[in-house]
N, C-alpha and C positions, 0 to 999 in steps of 0.2 A: 773760385770753384771750391766745391765740396771736397772732403777728404777720399769719399768711396770714388767720386770721378777722378781725383788725381790718380789713385790707385789704378782704376780701369785704363786711364790713358797711358801711365806708366807700362801696363802689361801690354797694350796694343803696340807701343812702341818697341818694348822686348821682342815682341814676334815679328813685326813689320821690318824693323831696321836692324836687328841683330839675328833673326832667324831662330829666336829661341821659343820654338814652336812646341806643341804638345809633344809631336815626336821628339824632340831634341830632348823635351824634359823627360820625358821616359827612360832615356839613357842615364840618367843621373842615378846617382845609387839614392839609397834609402836616408835621408836625413841631408844630404848636399844643400839642397834649395833651403830649408830650413836654416842650416847653420850660415848661409850668405845672408838671409833675411834677419837674423839675430845680431849678425855683424854690422847691418845697416842701422837697425835700431840704436844698438849701442853707441854708433858712432853719433847719431842723433842727439842722444842725452848726455852725450859727453863723457859715457864711461870708457870709451877708448877714443884714442886721437888719430889711430891709423888702422888700417885695416889688419886684424890679428895673424898671426901665425895658422891659425885654424882654419883661415879663409879656404874655400874649396877650389878656387881657381885662380887665374894669373893675377896678380895684383891690379896690372892695367886695367881692369875690369870694373874698376871703382872710377868710373866716369863723373866728372862733375855736369851739373844740370844744363840742358840745352838753351834754357831761358834764364840769364843771371839774375833777373829781377826775383826767381822764386829762392828763398831762404834754403841755406844748405839744410838745416835741420828737416824741413819740409820735403825738400828732395829726398834725403835718406830715408824717412818715412813712407813716401810713396814707393821707393824702390823696395824697402822691407815689405808693405804690403802686397806688391806685386808677385814678389816672391813667394809669400805665404799662400796667395792665392793660386800661383801655379803648381804649389806643392800640394795642395787641398785639390786641384784638379787631377793630378797625377795620382794621388792614391785613391779618389773616387774612381778613377779607372780601372785602377787594379781590384777594385771591392773591397779595399782595408778599410778600416776604422780606427788604426793606429796611427 
């Protein structure tokens, strides 16, 4: 599966299974979704081993992939991409460009 499709699939999963809808995302502070995405990307490339103290939510939110055949690095990058997409959508809805 292509990267952009993996990100879209992850975002749909976030909405369907966890209830992380646009309304849910709108309640996040300005940068919370981005900080979470950065943590996932940093974990994917080995800059960090565990979720950092700057993680905005419960450390239990760092789940493993549903499909164990997906390499952990790809899973982390897909989650980072989905979180960034959610943040972009949130900002566009607020008519922000920063």
